[in-house]
C-alpha positions in Angstrom: 12.4 -26.8 5.1 11.9 -23.1 4.7 11.3 -20.8 7.8 9.2 -17.7 8.0 11.5 -15.6 5.8 10.5 -17.7 2.7 7.7 -15.2 1.9 9.7 -12.0 2.7 10.0 -9.1 0.1 13.6 -8.6 1.1 16.2 -10.5 -1.0 18.6 -10.5 2.1 16.0 -12.2 4.3 15.0 -14.6 1.6 18.7 -15.7 1.5 18.2 -17.1 5.1 14.8 -18.8 4.3 16.5 -22.2 4.3 18.6 -21.8 7.4 17.7 -24.3 10.3 17.3 -21.2 12.5 13.5 -20.4 12.9 13.8 -16.8 11.7 11.1 -14.3 12.3 10.8 -11.0 10.4 10.9 -7.8 12.5 7.4 -7.2 13.8 5.0 -7.4 16.8 4.5 -11.2 16.2 8.0 -11.9 17.0 7.9 -10.1 20.2 4.6 -11.5 21.1 6.0 -15.1 20.6 9.0 -14.2 22.8 6.6 -13.0 25.6 4.5 -16.2 25.1 7.4 -18.4 25.5 9.3 -16.4 28.1 12.5 -16.2 26.1 14.6 -13.2 24.9 14.7 -12.0 21.4 17.9 -12.6 19.4 18.3 -10.0 16.6 20.6 -10.4 13.6 21.0 -7.3 11.4 22.8 -7.4 8.1 22.4 -6.8 4.4 23.0 -8.6 1.0 26.3 -6.9 -0.1 27.9 -7.6 3.4 30.7 -10.3 2.9 30.9 -11.0 6.8 27.1 -11.4 6.9 27.4 -14.3 4.4 30.3 -15.7 6.4 28.4 -15.7 9.6 25.3 -17.1 7.9 27.5 -20.0 6.6 29.5 -20.7 9.8 26.8 -20.1 12.4 23.2 -20.0 11.1 23.5 -23.0 8.9 25.0 -25.0 11.6 22.4 -27.4 13.2 23.7 -27.2 16.6 23.8 -23.4 16.5 20.3 -23.3 15.1 19.1 -25.7 17.7 20.4 -23.5 20.6 18.9 -20.4 19.1 15.5 -22.1 18.4 15.3 -23.6 21.9 16.4 -20.5 23.8 15.4 -17.3 21.7 12.9 -16.0 19.3 15.3 -15.1 16.4 14.7 -12.1 14.4 16.5 -11.4 11.0 16.5 -7.7 9.9 17.6 -6.3 6.5 19.3 -3.0 7.5 18.5 -1.7 4.0 14.8 -2.2 4.4 14.7 -1.3 8.0 17.3 1.6 8.6 15.2 2.8 11.6 15.6 -0.6 13.5 19.4 -0.7 12.4 20.1 2.8 13.6 18.6 2.2 17.0 20.6 -1.1 17.5 23.8 0.3 16.0 23.6 3.3 18.3 23.2 0.9 21.3 25.9 -1.5 20.3 28.4 1.4 19.7 27.4 3.0 23.1 27.9 -0.4 24.9 31.0 -1.7 23.0 32.7 1.4 21.6 32.4 0.0 18.0 29.9 -1.4 15.5 29.5 -3.0 12.1 27.7 -5.7 10.4 26.8 -8.4 10.8 25.3 -7.1 14.0 23.9 -9.5 16.7 21.9 -8.2 19.6 
């Protein structure tokens, strides 16, 4: 069954439309849902040509147990860094400031 990304205009996000993770696109609706449920937001940022983004998708986001954990405990937001460089920049700066390094896929 497809998730909310099925209707996305981003080819990268569409690649995740059949993940068992209940992905949301970046937008106020996702954050409103997190507030309503009282859960944090899990943000995954990547792009279509990123090899390790595809590896993570296959090893983690296609895994039913991982998806169940994310769905039960977070509102999961998938971001295409090529379509939302503004969002990518903010979270990459934060990741580098906190960890000393950054790259993709980026999970926050």
